[in-house]
Backbone as numpy.savetxt, mean C-alpha at the origin, in Angstrom:
# Nx Ny Nz CAx CAy CAz Cx Cy Cz
-41.77 -12.12 -4.76 -40.53 -12.20 -4.06 -39.39 -12.35 -4.49
-39.19 -13.04 -5.59 -37.98 -12.94 -6.51 -37.45 -11.82 -6.65
-38.24 -10.79 -7.48 -38.08 -9.62 -7.58 -37.36 -8.44 -6.70
-37.94 -8.84 -5.40 -37.62 -7.93 -4.10 -36.50 -8.62 -3.59
-36.25 -10.12 -3.73 -34.76 -10.43 -3.19 -33.73 -9.86 -4.28
-33.97 -9.85 -5.56 -33.08 -9.17 -6.15 -32.73 -7.96 -6.19
-33.70 -6.93 -5.98 -33.47 -5.33 -5.46 -32.96 -5.20 -3.95
-33.21 -6.21 -3.19 -32.78 -6.19 -1.49 -30.87 -6.29 -2.07
-30.74 -7.45 -2.72 -29.16 -7.76 -2.92 -28.48 -6.39 -3.72
-29.29 -5.96 -4.87 -28.59 -5.06 -5.80 -28.32 -3.67 -4.85
-29.21 -3.57 -4.19 -28.91 -2.05 -3.10 -28.19 -2.39 -2.18
-27.85 -3.60 -1.60 -26.68 -3.83 -0.78 -25.46 -3.64 -1.42
-25.46 -4.52 -2.55 -24.16 -4.60 -3.22 -23.49 -3.02 -3.63
-24.60 -2.11 -4.05 -24.20 -0.88 -4.22 -23.87 -0.01 -3.26
-24.54 -0.30 -2.10 -24.01 0.56 -1.08 -22.47 0.25 -0.54
-22.50 -1.18 -0.46 -21.25 -1.48 0.17 -19.94 -1.60 -1.18
-19.81 -1.40 -2.18 -19.01 -1.09 -3.30 -18.62 0.27 -3.57
-18.87 1.23 -2.93 -18.43 2.55 -3.04 -16.82 2.52 -2.85
-16.04 2.93 -3.58 -14.70 2.98 -3.48 -14.39 3.85 -2.20
-13.27 3.55 -1.49 -12.94 4.27 -0.28 -11.47 3.94 0.35
-10.74 4.87 1.09 -9.58 4.16 1.45 -9.79 3.03 2.40
-8.95 2.30 1.99 -8.56 0.60 2.79 -7.74 0.99 3.99
-6.51 1.50 3.48 -5.70 2.10 4.87 -4.90 3.40 4.28
-4.42 4.07 5.32 -3.52 5.18 5.11 -2.45 5.50 5.94
-1.43 6.08 5.52 -0.16 6.27 6.39 0.31 7.51 6.30
0.33 8.59 7.21 0.96 9.77 6.84 2.00 10.16 7.97
2.60 9.20 8.96 3.66 9.03 9.62 3.63 10.27 10.53
2.64 10.63 11.01 2.41 12.05 11.80 3.20 11.76 13.32
3.17 10.74 13.51 3.62 10.53 14.86 4.40 9.10 14.93
3.96 7.91 14.07 4.61 6.61 14.12 4.36 6.04 12.91
4.59 4.61 12.64 4.77 3.78 11.38 3.36 3.52 11.22
2.57 3.46 12.32 1.19 2.55 12.37 0.12 3.63 11.36
-0.95 2.62 10.66 -1.86 3.40 9.87 -2.52 4.24 10.49
-2.56 5.42 9.68 -3.50 6.53 10.47 -5.00 6.26 10.02
-5.14 5.69 8.97 -6.71 5.34 8.43 -6.72 3.69 8.21
-7.56 3.31 8.63 -8.17 1.90 8.35 -9.58 1.79 8.05
-10.14 1.16 6.87 -11.19 0.78 6.52 -12.04 -0.15 7.21
-13.52 -0.14 7.02 -14.30 -1.24 8.08 -13.59 -2.63 7.53
-13.86 -3.58 8.29 -13.56 -4.93 8.14 -11.93 -4.99 7.39
-11.35 -4.18 7.92 -9.69 -5.06 7.72 -8.96 -4.32 9.00
-7.79 -5.12 8.85 -6.68 -4.83 9.92 -5.51 -4.18 8.85
-4.86 -3.08 9.37 -3.78 -3.03 8.41 -2.62 -2.74 9.40
-1.49 -3.59 9.07 -0.33 -3.55 9.98 0.44 -1.95 9.75
1.53 -1.83 10.93 2.16 -1.14 10.60 3.24 -1.20 9.66
3.86 0.04 9.06 4.90 -0.13 8.21 6.07 -0.80 8.81
6.91 -1.83 8.23 7.89 -2.66 8.73 8.93 -2.32 7.85
10.00 -2.45 8.44 11.47 -2.69 7.79 11.99 -3.94 7.58
12.40 -4.29 6.55 12.94 -5.54 6.40 14.31 -5.84 7.00
14.61 -7.33 7.34 15.99 -7.48 7.88 17.08 -6.58 7.42
17.32 -6.44 6.03 18.22 -5.76 5.13 18.17 -4.31 5.39
17.11 -3.73 5.92 16.85 -2.23 6.14 17.27 -1.87 7.59
17.08 -3.02 8.20 17.20 -2.80 9.85 18.27 -1.84 10.22
18.02 -0.67 11.04 19.08 0.26 11.46 19.30 1.40 10.46
18.62 1.07 9.53 18.99 2.28 8.34 17.63 3.21 7.93
16.66 2.75 8.82 15.61 3.91 8.34 14.46 3.65 9.50
13.38 4.08 9.00 12.30 4.50 10.46 11.55 5.76 9.74
10.86 6.21 10.77 10.11 7.78 10.89 10.69 8.56 11.32
10.95 9.53 10.05 11.70 10.86 10.38 10.73 11.96 10.76
10.99 12.77 11.70 10.08 13.68 12.39 10.24 15.00 11.37
10.76 15.32 10.36 11.03 16.30 9.61 9.98 16.38 8.76
9.37 17.68 8.05 8.47 17.95 7.31 7.34 17.32 7.72
6.88 17.63 8.82 5.57 16.84 9.23 5.58 15.22 9.63
6.78 14.83 9.54 7.01 13.04 9.39 6.84 12.24 8.45
7.74 11.50 8.01 7.53 10.75 6.92 8.25 9.37 6.92
8.61 8.55 6.19 9.17 7.25 6.05 10.62 7.58 5.25
11.66 7.31 5.91 13.04 7.18 5.35 13.82 5.89 5.23
14.62 5.69 4.12 15.53 4.67 4.34 16.95 5.09 3.81
18.03 4.97 4.55 19.41 5.34 3.91 19.77 4.71 2.95
20.46 4.99 1.97 20.91 4.33 0.52 22.21 3.95 1.23
22.79 4.07 2.28 23.75 2.97 2.69 23.51 1.41 3.23
22.25 1.53 3.54 21.76 0.02 3.87 21.00 -0.55 2.37
20.98 0.10 1.27 20.38 -0.54 0.03 21.50 -0.70 -0.80
21.85 0.11 -1.72 23.29 0.23 -2.49 23.20 -1.17 -3.44
22.23 -1.43 -3.75 22.22 -2.46 -5.14 21.38 -1.95 -6.04
21.85 -2.10 -7.45 21.13 -1.15 -8.39 20.02 -1.90 -9.46
19.72 -3.42 -8.61 18.59 -3.94 -9.64 17.48 -4.47 -8.46
16.64 -5.03 -9.48 15.37 -5.48 -8.49 15.91 -6.92 -7.57
16.46 -7.82 -8.68 17.03 -9.05 -8.18 17.79 -8.79 -6.99
18.92 -7.90 -7.02 19.71 -7.64 -5.81 18.89 -7.50 -4.63
17.87 -6.54 -4.73 17.31 -6.02 -3.45 16.53 -6.94 -2.95
15.81 -8.05 -3.72 15.43 -9.18 -3.53 16.26 -10.02 -2.53
17.58 -10.07 -3.12 18.40 -11.36 -2.61 18.93 -10.57 -1.04
18.83 -9.22 -0.95 19.57 -8.58 0.23 18.39 -8.47 0.86
17.02 -8.41 0.71 15.78 -8.35 1.46 15.90 -6.77 1.98
16.04 -5.98 1.08 15.86 -4.79 1.07 14.26 -3.87 0.71
13.60 -3.74 1.58 12.10 -3.68 1.20 11.57 -3.25 2.62
10.67 -2.04 2.32 9.35 -1.80 3.21 8.10 -2.44 2.89
7.35 -2.71 3.97 6.30 -3.66 4.18 4.97 -3.19 4.73
3.80 -3.81 4.41 2.56 -3.47 5.11 1.72 -4.58 4.75
0.86 -4.95 5.64 -0.09 -5.98 5.35 -1.46 -5.93 5.70
-2.60 -6.08 4.53 -3.81 -5.66 4.97 -4.38 -7.10 5.30
-5.03 -7.44 6.24 -5.79 -8.29 6.72 -7.34 -8.25 6.47
-7.88 -8.89 5.87 -9.43 -8.72 5.70 -10.33 -9.59 6.34
-11.33 -9.09 7.42 -12.09 -9.89 8.09 -12.61 -10.95 7.22
-12.88 -12.17 8.36 -13.58 -13.49 7.49 -14.97 -13.06 7.09
-15.19 -13.62 5.86 -16.79 -13.24 5.47 -16.67 -12.14 4.50
-15.35 -11.30 4.28 -15.21 -10.46 3.22 -14.19 -10.53 2.29
-14.11 -9.46 1.35 -13.22 -9.83 -0.01 -12.93 -8.55 -0.07
-11.54 -8.11 -0.57 -11.24 -6.81 -0.87 -10.80 -6.64 -2.34
-11.24 -5.70 -3.25 -11.21 -5.38 -4.63 -10.20 -3.99 -4.36
-9.32 -4.12 -5.02 -8.04 -3.25 -5.16 -8.29 -2.00 -6.10
-8.29 -0.72 -6.02 -8.75 0.15 -7.25 -7.39 1.07 -7.46
-6.60 1.50 -6.34 -5.53 2.31 -6.56 -4.37 2.36 -5.16
-3.28 2.70 -5.47 -2.11 2.89 -4.20 -1.54 4.05 -4.63
-1.58 5.14 -3.95 -0.90 6.26 -4.24 -0.05 6.48 -3.13
1.19 7.22 -3.26 2.26 7.83 -2.15 3.14 8.76 -2.64
3.90 9.34 -2.08 4.94 10.40 -2.12 6.18 9.49 -2.38
7.09 9.59 -3.23 8.56 9.11 -3.24 9.68 10.03 -3.69
10.55 10.00 -3.03 11.45 10.88 -3.30 12.69 10.60 -2.45
13.71 12.02 -2.68 14.94 11.57 -1.61 15.17 12.99 -1.04
16.24 12.95 -0.03 17.23 13.93 0.33 18.60 14.03 -0.09
19.35 14.78 -0.41 20.87 14.53 -0.80 21.60 15.81 -0.23
22.46 15.41 1.02 23.09 16.16 1.77 24.56 15.88 1.78
24.75 15.76 0.10 25.93 14.99 -0.41 26.38 15.81 -1.40
27.99 15.60 -1.83 28.39 16.11 -3.11 27.94 15.11 -4.31
27.89 14.02 -3.77 27.62 13.03 -5.12 26.40 13.53 -6.09
26.62 13.38 -7.28 25.51 13.73 -8.23 25.18 12.58 -9.04
24.20 12.77 -9.93 23.81 11.66 -10.77 23.48 10.40 -10.46
22.87 10.42 -8.89 22.50 8.99 -8.51 20.69 9.15 -8.47
20.36 7.58 -8.56 18.96 7.44 -8.96 18.60 6.74 -7.55
17.24 6.47 -7.17 16.74 6.13 -6.15 15.42 5.55 -6.79
15.11 4.01 -6.67 14.29 3.55 -7.28 13.33 2.68 -6.42
12.13 2.75 -6.24 11.12 1.66 -5.46 10.52 0.94 -6.56
10.25 -0.34 -6.21 9.53 -1.19 -6.86 8.36 -1.80 -6.01
7.12 -2.02 -6.56 5.99 -2.40 -5.80 6.08 -4.19 -6.27
6.00 -4.88 -5.15 5.65 -6.53 -5.32 4.56 -6.65 -4.17
3.63 -7.54 -4.56 2.80 -8.25 -3.79 2.53 -9.58 -3.51
2.02 -9.92 -2.50 1.65 -11.32 -2.10 0.73 -12.00 -3.14
0.34 -11.26 -3.94 -0.78 -11.68 -5.25 -0.04 -12.39 -6.15
1.27 -11.84 -6.49 1.84 -12.32 -7.59 3.22 -12.96 -6.95
3.73 -12.58 -6.02 4.72 -13.22 -5.20 5.99 -12.17 -5.11
7.14 -12.52 -5.03 8.23 -11.59 -4.56 9.45 -12.14 -5.39
9.26 -12.19 -6.79 10.54 -12.69 -7.36 11.00 -11.09 -8.48
11.87 -11.02 -8.97 12.24 -9.94 -10.00 11.05 -9.77 -11.10
10.32 -11.06 -11.43 9.61 -10.98 -12.48 8.07 -10.42 -12.20
8.13 -10.18 -10.72 6.60 -9.81 -10.29 6.27 -8.59 -9.77
7.37 -7.47 -10.28 7.17 -6.16 -10.14 5.77 -5.73 -10.54
5.27 -4.86 -9.79 3.80 -4.44 -10.16 3.72 -2.95 -10.97
4.68 -2.26 -10.38 4.98 -0.74 -10.58 6.52 -0.32 -10.08
7.19 0.47 -10.68 8.38 1.07 -9.80 8.25 2.50 -10.54
9.15 3.09 -9.70 9.25 4.73 -9.72 10.50 5.16 -9.46
11.32 6.03 -10.27 12.70 6.58 -9.96 12.78 8.21 -10.03
13.42 8.34 -8.82 13.77 9.87 -8.38 15.28 9.84 -8.87
15.74 11.16 -9.44 17.28 11.32 -9.69 17.56 12.36 -8.71
18.52 12.05 -7.62 18.93 13.15 -6.66 20.03 14.01 -7.28
19.28 14.86 -7.93 19.75 16.28 -8.61 19.85 17.19 -7.87
19.11 17.55 -6.67 19.20 18.97 -5.78 20.06 18.44 -4.66
21.00 19.23 -4.27 21.50 19.19 -3.09 20.90 19.94 -2.06
20.71 19.33 -0.92 19.92 20.28 0.09 20.50 19.86 1.72
19.85 20.21 2.37 20.31 20.00 3.78 19.96 18.86 4.63
19.26 17.64 3.84 19.18 16.50 4.30 17.84 16.48 5.11
16.85 17.70 5.05 15.75 17.56 5.90 14.50 18.04 5.25
14.58 18.43 3.91 13.63 18.94 3.11 13.50 17.70 1.97
12.53 16.74 1.91 12.36 15.91 0.89 11.98 16.61 -0.41
12.27 15.83 -1.54 12.11 16.16 -2.89 11.18 15.14 -3.62
9.89 15.15 -3.41 8.71 14.33 -3.74 8.24 14.32 -4.96
7.85 13.24 -5.68 7.03 13.04 -6.65 6.00 12.04 -6.44
4.74 12.22 -6.97 3.48 11.45 -6.49 3.56 9.97 -7.70
3.37 9.10 -6.95 3.68 7.92 -7.60 1.96 7.39 -7.44
1.46 6.81 -8.76 -0.03 6.32 -8.69 0.14 5.38 -9.36
-0.74 4.21 -8.61 -0.64 2.78 -9.08 -1.90 2.20 -9.35
-2.79 2.50 -10.19 -4.21 1.99 -10.50 -4.49 1.21 -11.85
-4.11 1.35 -12.89 -4.48 0.39 -13.97 -3.82 -0.77 -13.67
-2.80 -0.80 -13.16 -1.93 -2.25 -12.66 -2.94 -3.12 -11.56
-3.69 -2.60 -11.12 -4.85 -3.07 -10.26 -6.16 -3.48 -10.87
-6.29 -3.28 -11.96 -7.25 -3.42 -12.75 -7.77 -5.19 -13.28
-6.78 -5.70 -13.09 -6.77 -7.32 -13.35 -7.66 -8.35 -12.34
-7.93 -9.29 -12.84 -8.65 -9.89 -11.97 -8.08 -10.56 -10.65
-6.63 -10.44 -10.74 -6.01 -11.13 -9.66 -6.30 -10.12 -8.44
-6.26 -9.01 -8.58 -6.39 -7.98 -7.57 -7.87 -7.73 -7.15
-8.67 -8.93 -7.20 -10.15 -8.41 -6.99 -10.36 -9.62 -6.01
-11.48 -9.57 -5.14 -11.97 -10.88 -4.41 -10.95 -11.32 -3.48
-10.18 -10.33 -2.83 -8.91 -11.13 -2.08 -9.19 -11.22 -0.44
-9.18 -12.41 -0.30 -9.53 -12.47 1.32 -8.17 -12.86 2.15
-8.41 -13.06 3.44 -7.18 -13.35 4.07 -6.12 -11.95 4.15
-5.01 -12.55 4.35 -3.70 -11.75 4.24 -3.01 -11.00 2.74
-2.88 -9.86 2.66 -2.30 -9.39 1.67 -0.88 -8.72 1.52
0.04 -8.95 1.25 1.16 -8.06 1.95 1.81 -7.23 0.48
2.29 -6.14 0.94 2.55 -4.95 -0.16 4.14 -4.56 0.36
4.98 -4.81 -0.52 6.46 -4.71 -0.41 6.97 -3.72 -1.25
7.67 -2.61 -0.83 8.55 -1.61 -1.63 10.01 -1.96 -1.76
10.37 -2.66 -2.78 12.09 -2.80 -2.84 12.62 -1.93 -3.37
13.75 -1.48 -2.50 14.38 -0.38 -3.09 15.92 -0.46 -3.66
16.21 0.16 -4.39 17.45 0.12 -5.21 17.99 1.38 -5.22
19.20 1.37 -5.82 20.02 2.70 -6.03 21.42 2.50 -6.44
22.28 3.48 -6.91 23.46 3.38 -7.40 24.52 4.22 -6.43
24.23 4.25 -5.21 25.21 5.06 -4.34 25.20 4.05 -2.90
26.02 4.39 -2.30 26.21 3.90 -0.92 26.26 4.86 0.09
25.82 6.05 -0.20 26.04 7.35 0.36 25.19 7.08 1.56
25.37 7.56 2.89 24.17 7.57 3.93 23.74 8.79 4.15
24.34 9.74 3.18 23.51 11.06 3.18 22.63 11.18 1.96
22.50 10.08 1.12 21.29 10.23 0.31 20.25 9.25 0.50
19.14 9.66 0.82 18.13 9.14 1.16 16.80 8.96 0.72
16.12 7.50 0.76 14.84 7.34 0.14 13.64 7.92 1.19
13.13 8.66 0.65 11.86 9.40 1.42 10.48 8.91 0.89
9.40 8.50 1.47 8.21 8.08 1.29 7.21 8.81 2.25
6.11 9.09 1.57 5.10 9.71 2.57 3.75 9.65 1.78
2.68 9.93 2.96 1.16 9.64 2.51 0.73 8.49 1.46
0.91 7.40 2.08 0.75 6.03 1.47 -0.57 5.74 1.70
-1.72 5.74 0.66 -2.88 5.65 0.51 -3.35 4.13 -0.41
-4.06 3.07 0.03 -4.55 2.12 -0.48 -5.91 2.21 -0.78
-6.58 2.31 -1.86 -7.96 2.33 -2.21 -8.47 1.29 -2.55
-9.90 1.16 -2.46 -10.51 0.10 -3.04 -11.98 -0.24 -2.32
-12.45 -1.33 -2.32 -13.45 -1.95 -1.66 -13.45 -3.05 -0.66
-14.26 -3.20 0.28 -14.35 -4.35 0.91 -15.68 -4.89 1.35
-15.96 -5.77 0.62 -17.37 -6.19 0.40 -17.79 -7.68 0.89
-18.69 -7.93 1.73 -19.17 -9.17 2.17 -18.91 -10.38 0.66
-18.40 -11.19 0.90 -18.22 -12.73 0.22 -19.61 -13.07 -0.35
-19.86 -13.55 -1.39 -21.31 -14.06 -1.80 -21.76 -14.70 -0.80
-21.66 -15.90 -0.08 -22.30 -16.43 0.71 -22.87 -15.29 2.09
-21.99 -14.30 2.42 -22.12 -13.57 3.29 -23.19 -12.56 3.13
-23.20 -12.14 1.81 -23.93 -11.24 1.23 -25.41 -11.75 1.01
-25.60 -13.26 0.84 -26.93 -13.75 0.66 -27.37 -13.90 2.13
-26.68 -13.87 3.31 -27.06 -14.06 4.61 -27.86 -12.63 5.00
-27.00 -11.85 4.58 -27.22 -10.21 5.00 -28.61 -9.97 4.09
-28.70 -10.44 2.77 -30.14 -10.30 2.14 -30.93 -10.91 2.70
-30.71 -11.97 3.33 -31.99 -12.84 3.87 -32.20 -11.74 5.13
-31.47 -11.26 5.78 -31.91 -10.61 7.14 -32.58 -9.33 6.74
-32.23 -8.86 5.64 -33.14 -7.77 5.23 -34.21 -7.96 4.57
-34.77 -9.20 3.94 -35.86 -9.56 3.96 -36.81 -9.91 4.87
-36.22 -10.34 5.75 -36.75 -10.78 7.23 -37.36 -9.48 7.87
-36.34 -8.50 7.68 -36.69 -7.09 8.61 -37.89 -6.54 7.81
-37.78 -6.68 6.19 -39.01 -6.08 5.56 -40.15 -6.74 5.79
-40.11 -8.19 6.13 -41.58 -8.60 6.23 -41.96 -8.29 7.66
-41.09 -8.34 8.63 -41.80 -7.87 9.82 -42.39 -6.51 9.87
-41.88 -5.64 9.08 -42.18 -4.19 9.06 -43.58 -4.49 8.11
-44.13 -5.03 7.23 -45.24 -5.21 6.43 -46.03 -5.83 7.36
-45.68 -6.78 8.39 -46.62 -7.44 9.21 -46.98 -6.34 10.37
C-alpha cells in the first residue's frame, strides 16, 4: 500500500508540474490577459498614478502597450519609484495551490517621431516577492532610440527573464504576486515612446502539499473501488 501511495503521488506531481503559460498579454483588443492558466487569475495591465493619461493600448502594429516619455522623464530607478512611474499586473493563485516561476518574456522597445537623438528608454522589473525599492530590481533592459520613424512602427527587442527566477523565493508562491515595470529615460519628449508587447509569464501552478495529499487519497480510493 505504501508503494502504491508513493506511485500515485509521484504520478500526480509529474502530471501537474509541466511548465506552462501562467498568463499572457498580446494587447490585440485591450489590456486584459489573453491567456490565463488554470487555478490563477491574471489582472489586466494597469498604469500607475504617475503614468495616468500618458499611456495605454495602441491599436497600431496589431496592438501593443505604450507610455509616452513625457510621463516619465526621470533617469534612475529610485526616481521612477518616487514618481510612481510603472506598469503593473497581478497574479492571484487559487486557494490550495502554489505558483513556481520559470520565466517572463516580452518585447520592449520604442518609437521616435522626434529629432532628438541619443535617448535611452529603460524598464526595470520589480515584484512583490522582494519589494519595490531601488535595491529590489530583478532585471532591466534598455533601448536606445537611434532610429527616427513615423511614431507608429515599434522597434522591439526581446527581454527574457529566466535565471533570475531560479531562486527559492520565486517558488511556492501563494496568494497574490504583483509584477511592476518601472520606466526611466533621459528625455521628456511626448514623441519618444516606451513600447511593450507579447508579455508571457511561464511556470507551474500545482497543489500545495496538503491539497496534493487529499488528491492522492482520492486517487487511491478510486483505484480501490475499481479493484473491488
